[in-house]
N, C-alpha and C positions, 0 to 999 in steps of 0.2 A: 426379368431380373429382380430378385428380392432386394429390399433396401435394409441395410444394417442400422442406419441412423433413424431412431424413432423420436428423438426430441433433442432440443438444445439445452444443455446444462445451465449455462449462464452466458451473459454478454458483458464485456468490459467496456467501460466508458472512461478513457484516459483524459484527465482534465488538468489544467494548469492550476486552478484555485479550488482545492477540495472543500473549503468552507463555503464558497460561493455555490459550488455544484450541489453540496448537501442541502443548503438552504433552498435552492431551486426545486430539487426533488421533494423536499418537505412541503413547499408551497403547492406542488402537484398532488399532494395527499399521501405520499409515502412516509413511512416511519423510517428514518435514517439514523441508525445508532452512531455513537461517537466512533471515529476512525481508530484504527490500530496501526502501529508502525514499529518495525524492529529497531532496537537500539543496542549498540555495543560500542566499546572503546575502539577508536580507529587505530590505536597503537597500544602496546602493552603498558599498563599502568594509567592509561588515560580515563577520563570520565565517559560514561556511556552517552552516545549521541544518536539521534534518530538518523536513519539512512536507508537507502534502497527505495522502497515504495510504501506509501501509506494507502490504506484502503478502507472502505465501508461498503454498505450495500443497501439496496432497496428490494424488498422481497415481493415476489409473485407467488401464486399458489404452489406451483411446481418448479420454480426457478428463482433467479434473482438477477439484478443488474448490479454489477460491481463498479463502484466509483473508485478510481485509483489515480494517484499522482506520484511523480518521481520526486524523491527527496534528495536534493543535491547538498553537498557539504556546505555548511554555513548558511543554508537556505531554510532552516527549520522554523523561522518566524512565520512562514506562510502556512504552517500547519494549524488547524483549528485548535483553540485553547483546550478543548476536551479530548484531544488525541491521547489514546492509551498507548503508552510505550511498552513494548514487549521485549524484555531484556534477553539478549542472546549471549551465550558464552562460548568461547573457543580457546583451545590451547594456544599458547603464545606462538608456537611454531607454524600454525596454520592461519593465524589471525590476518596477516597481510594479504595472503592469497584469497581468503574468504571475503574480505572487504573489497578487494579488487574485482572479484567475480560477481558479487552482488551489485557493485557499481556498474559493471558492464551490462549485466542483465537489465537493470532498471533504465539504463541509458537507451536501450532499444525500445522503450515504451513512449516514444514521442509521437 
């Protein structure tokens, strides 16, 4: 029987403390860039807030290890200081559903 799977694209490591995990992989010799995290207002007219999941990576020659953490509402102080916020925009009529769905998806990454 032929095998369709020829390689693993990447592996995810879900962590509680992204700063601590990044430092650990740095001590192991990996170059770990600053993490990224989506940010958007949770309600129309609000200030953008980080939410969903923040992530960074440690590269291998043909793959990478993804370091990711769930970002809960009001819990953004746990993000590393150098986290790059990626602003997202959504029409007002879909904003509540989008925030809810992204929250549900990131909640599954425990």
